C-alpha positions in Angstrom: 100.1 34.6 -58.2 97.0 32.8 -56.7 93.5 32.8 -58.1 92.2 35.5 -55.8 95.0 37.9 -56.9 94.4 37.1 -60.5 90.6 37.8 -60.1 91.4 41.2 -58.6 93.9 42.1 -61.4 91.9 40.5 -64.2 92.8 41.8 -67.7 89.7 41.5 -70.0 91.9 41.8 -73.1 93.9 38.7 -72.1 90.7 36.6 -72.2 89.9 37.8 -75.7 93.4 37.1 -76.9 93.6 33.6 -75.4 90.2 32.7 -76.8 91.1 33.9 -80.3 94.4 32.0 -80.2 92.4 28.8 -79.5 89.9 29.8 -82.3 87.0 29.3 -79.9 83.7 31.2 -80.0 82.2 32.7 -76.9 79.6 30.0 -77.0 82.1 27.2 -77.2 84.2 28.7 -74.4 81.1 29.2 -72.2 80.2 25.5 -72.7 83.6 24.4 -71.6 83.6 26.7 -68.5 79.9 26.1 -67.7 78.8 29.7 -67.8 76.7 31.6 -70.3 78.0 33.1 -73.5 76.7 36.4 -72.2 78.9 36.1 -69.2 82.0 35.5 -71.4 81.0 38.7 -73.3 80.8 40.6 -70.0 84.2 39.3 -68.9 85.8 40.4 -72.3 84.2 43.8 -72.2 85.5 44.3 -68.6 81.9 44.7 -67.3 82.2 41.8 -64.8 85.3 40.1 -63.4 85.1 36.3 -63.2 85.3 34.5 -59.9 88.5 32.7 -58.9 87.0 29.2 -59.7 85.8 30.5 -63.1 89.3 31.8 -63.9 90.7 28.4 -63.1 88.2 26.9 -65.6 89.1 29.5 -68.2 92.8 28.8 -67.9 92.2 25.0 -68.3 89.9 25.5 -71.3 92.3 27.9 -73.1 95.5 26.1 -72.1 97.2 29.0 -70.3 98.5 29.5 -66.8 96.0 31.2 -64.5 98.5 34.2 -64.2 98.1 34.8 -67.9 94.8 36.7 -67.2 96.4 39.2 -64.8 97.4 42.8 -65.6 101.0 43.8 -65.4 102.6 42.7 -68.6 102.9 44.6 -71.9 100.1 43.7 -74.3 99.8 44.6 -78.0 96.4 45.0 -79.8 96.4 44.2 -83.5 93.1 44.5 -85.3 92.3 42.6 -88.4 92.1 45.9 -90.3 95.7 46.7 -89.3 97.1 43.7 -91.1 97.6 43.2 -94.9 95.9 39.8 -95.4 96.0 38.1 -98.7 92.8 36.4 -100.1 90.5 37.5 -97.2 87.5 36.0 -98.9 88.9 32.5 -98.3 89.2 32.9 -94.5 86.7 33.6 -91.7 86.9 36.5 -89.3 87.7 34.0 -86.5 90.7 32.7 -88.4 91.9 36.3 -89.1 91.5 37.1 -85.4 93.4 33.9 -84.4 96.3 35.0 -86.7 96.4 38.6 -85.3 96.3 37.3 -81.7 99.2 35.1 -82.6 101.0 38.2 -83.8 100.3 40.0 -80.6 101.9 37.2 -78.6 104.9 36.9 -81.0 105.5 40.6 -80.4 105.3 40.1 -76.6 107.9 37.4 -76.9 110.1 39.6 -79.1 109.8 42.5 -76.6 110.9 40.3 -73.7 113.9 39.0 -75.7 114.8 42.4 -77.1 115.2 43.8 -73.5 117.9 41.1 -73.0 119.4 40.5 -76.4 120.4 43.2 -79.0 118.2 42.7 -82.0 119.1 44.1 -85.5 118.0 47.7 -86.0 115.3 48.4 -88.5 117.1 49.3 -91.7 114.8 50.8 -94.4 115.1 53.7 -96.8 113.7 57.0 -95.4 110.6 56.9 -97.6 109.6 53.5 -96.2 108.9 54.6 -92.7 105.5 55.8 -91.4 104.5 59.4 -91.8 107.0 60.0 -94.7 104.3 60.6 -97.3 104.0 58.8 -100.6 107.1 56.8 -101.7 108.2 55.6 -105.1 106.3 53.3 -107.4 106.6 49.5 -106.7 109.4 48.8 -109.2 111.5 51.8 -108.2 110.9 50.9 -104.5 112.3 47.4 -105.1 115.3 48.8 -107.0 116.0 51.4 -104.3 115.7 48.9 -101.5 118.2 46.6 -103.2 120.6 49.5 -103.4 119.9 50.4 -99.8 120.6 46.9 -98.6 123.7 46.5 -100.9 122.2 43.6 -102.8 123.2 44.7 -106.3 121.3 42.8 -109.0 122.3 39.3 -108.0 120.0 36.5 -106.8 119.2 36.7 -103.1 120.2 33.3 -101.7 118.6 33.6 -98.2 115.7 35.9 -98.4 114.1 35.5 -95.0 117.4 35.7 -93.2 118.1 38.9 -95.2 114.8 40.4 -94.1 115.4 39.5 -90.4 118.9 40.9 -90.5 117.3 44.2 -91.5 115.3 44.3 -88.3 111.9 43.1 -89.6 110.4 40.5 -87.3 109.4 37.3 -89.2 107.4 34.4 -87.7 105.8 31.2 -88.8 102.1 30.5 -88.2 100.2 27.4 -89.1 96.6 26.4 -88.8 97.3 22.7 -89.7 96.9 21.7 -86.1 93.2 22.1 -86.7 92.3 19.3 -89.1 88.7 20.5 -89.3 89.8 23.5 -91.4 89.8 22.8 -95.2 93.0 23.9 -97.0 91.2 26.7 -98.9 90.3 28.4 -95.6 93.7 28.6 -94.2 95.5 31.9 -93.7 98.1 33.0 -96.3 101.1 35.1 -95.5 100.3 38.6 -94.1 102.1 41.5 -92.4 101.5 44.5 -90.2 103.3 47.8 -89.5 101.0 48.6 -86.5 103.6 47.4 -84.0 106.9 49.2 -83.1 108.8 46.7 -85.3 107.2 45.6 -88.7 106.2 42.0 -88.6 105.8 39.4 -91.4 103.8 36.2 -90.8 104.7 33.3 -93.2 102.9 30.0 -93.3 103.4 26.6 -95.0 99.6 25.9 -94.9 98.8 26.8 -98.6 101.9 24.9 -99.9 105.1 23.8 -98.3 107.1 25.1 -101.3 110.2 27.3 -100.8 109.6 29.2 -104.1 106.1 30.2 -103.2 107.3 30.9 -99.7 110.0 33.3 -101.0 107.6 35.2 -103.2 105.2 35.5 -100.2 108.0 37.0 -98.1 108.9 39.5 -100.8 105.3 40.3 -101.3 104.8 41.1 -97.6 108.1 43.1 -97.6 106.5 45.1 -100.4 103.4 45.9 -98.2 105.7 47.1 -95.4 107.7 49.5 -97.5 104.9 50.6 -99.8 101.8 50.7 -97.6 103.1 51.6 -94.2 100.5 54.3 -93.9 97.7 52.0 -95.1 96.3 48.7 -93.8 93.7 46.2 -95.0 93.6 44.6 -98.4 92.5 45.7 -101.8 93.2 44.6 -105.3 95.5 47.6 -106.1 97.6 47.1 -103.0 98.0 43.4 -103.8 99.0 44.2 -107.4 101.6 46.7 -106.2 103.0 44.2 -103.7 103.3 41.6 -106.5 105.1 44.0 -108.7 107.5 44.9 -105.9 108.2 41.2 -105.2 108.8 40.3 -108.8 111.3 43.2 -109.2 113.0 42.7 -105.9 113.6 39.0 -106.5 114.4 39.3 -110.2 115.6 42.7 -111.2 114.5 43.4 -114.8 117.9 44.7 -116.0 119.7 41.5 -114.9 116.9 39.1 -115.8 115.6 40.3 -119.2 118.8 39.4 -121.2 118.7 35.9 -119.7 115.1 35.1 -120.5 114.6 32.9 -123.6 112.6 34.6 -126.4 110.9 31.2 -127.2 109.4 28.7 -124.9 112.3 26.7 -123.4 111.4 24.8 -120.2 115.0 23.8 -119.6 116.2 27.4 -119.7 113.3 28.5 -117.4 114.1 25.7 -114.9 117.8 26.8 -114.8 116.8 30.4 -114.1 114.3 29.2 -111.5 117.0 27.3 -109.6 119.4 30.3 -109.9 117.0 33.0 -108.8 114.9 31.1 -106.4 111.6 31.8 -108.1 109.1 29.5 -109.7 109.0 28.8 -113.5 105.4 30.2 -113.4 106.7 33.5 -112.2 109.4 33.5 -114.8 106.8 33.1 -117.5 104.9 36.1 -116.1 108.1 38.0 -116.1 108.8 37.0 -119.7 105.4 38.4 -120.7 105.7 41.6 -118.7 109.3 42.2 -120.0 108.1 41.5 -123.6 110.1 38.3 -124.1 107.0 36.2 -124.5 103.8 37.0 -126.4 100.4 36.4 -124.7 99.9 33.2 -126.6 103.4 31.9 -125.8 102.9 32.6 -122.1 99.5 30.9 -122.2 101.1 27.8 -123.8 103.9 27.9 -121.2 101.4 27.9 -118.3 99.5 25.0 -119.8 102.7 23.0 -120.2 103.9 23.8 -116.7 100.6 22.9 -115.1 100.7 19.5 -116.8 104.0 18.6 -115.2 104.3 16.7 -111.9 104.9 18.9 -108.9 108.4 19.1 -107.6 108.7 18.9 -103.8 110.8 21.8 -102.3 110.0 21.8 -98.6 110.8 25.2 -96.9 112.8 23.5 -94.1 115.2 22.0 -96.7 116.6 25.4 -97.5 118.8 27.4 -95.2 118.0 31.0 -94.5 114.3 30.7 -95.5 112.8 29.9 -92.1 112.5 32.6 -89.4 115.3 32.3 -86.8 115.5 35.6 -84.9 113.4 34.6 -82.0 114.8 31.1 -81.7 118.4 32.3 -81.8 117.7 34.9 -79.1 116.2 32.2 -76.9 119.3 30.0 -77.5 121.6 32.9 -76.8 119.9 33.5 -73.4 120.3 29.9 -72.6 124.0 30.4 -72.7 123.7 32.8 -69.7 121.3 30.5 -67.8 118.0 32.1 -68.8 115.9 29.0 -69.4 112.9 28.5 -71.6 110.8 27.9 -68.5 111.8 31.3 -67.1 110.8 33.0 -70.3 107.5 31.2 -70.3 106.9 32.1 -66.6 107.7 35.8 -67.3 105.2 35.8 -70.2 102.7 33.6 -68.3 102.6 31.2 -71.3 103.2 27.5 -71.6 106.7 26.4 -72.7 105.1 24.6 -75.6 103.4 27.8 -76.8 106.7 29.8 -76.5 108.4 27.2 -78.6 105.6 27.5 -81.2 105.9 31.3 -81.3 109.7 31.0 -81.7 109.5 28.3 -84.4 111.4 25.8 -82.2 111.0 22.1 -82.7 110.0 20.1 -79.6 113.0 18.4 -78.1 111.1 15.6 -76.4 111.3 12.2 -78.2 108.0 10.9 -79.4 106.8 7.6 -77.8 105.3 5.1 -80.2 103.6 2.0 -78.8 103.8 -1.1 -81.0 102.3 -4.6 -80.6 
């Protein structure tokens, strides 16, 4: 599609999406393209269509093919209010918009793939779907979901793989490519049920620790099954998602007899390794299940916080990184559908499709030495 055709078929929403993905303000983009910020606003509102040469400049500034801006491809729209973000106060609106734009494009990739590869069907209890009214309390919901998925009361060894196998789309998103952002302003995990398939976004930005990562995944799963008719973030919803995650990962009837009645770090560490949860969470469970007093729990936290951190990178643990999109792409490659063809169909760069699918770059890195 040439520039004139794209100008005639210009999709204003695509410009907004591409700008948010790059985390650029209208003023910053206008400076790159050499138009006014007001003009960018007019383009995004659909009041004015940019000229062909302006579209070329927009594509260059936003790192997309010129055809990205044309109508004709399915496009999702996920508003910040339709996602269950954690710790909203530590992130800017621009960062939240970047994350939701990323979700929109991950969904577009999944839609393309699902038309060619059979994805797992969504498998949730009846009360966990939209328009089914109020479901059970968080603890009962976690117990019933374990029963529905046939997990019993044993540890879940590969949590993210289990979630994906049940038809919930899971993707990685990282802001670490922008070194100007301080750690405290990066997005934590979040989820949305506003798309045809529920989607969980996980990130290593806060801490590349598999135990924290697993709890975040369970927490977002809690939002999906508990709050499918509500979006946004409030203290009570976060508390309920935490309660769900704790019970889903460590069922009380199985865990309580195993918890020490006195502070025993060795025993807590053994349980941490067995159940795939942090010792800090086990201290909280010990207090909630009345194995520890308030003072014992406080002493345990102080002791744990004084110990050196143990490195547990997410990538070192199988079944804890999203694989559904990557495996679908690899499966299509066996029938000669290349990554370049997928990128062309979506009007994205190959590099960006790789990022959405969580695929490592396959090009060797050149290092120049003296």
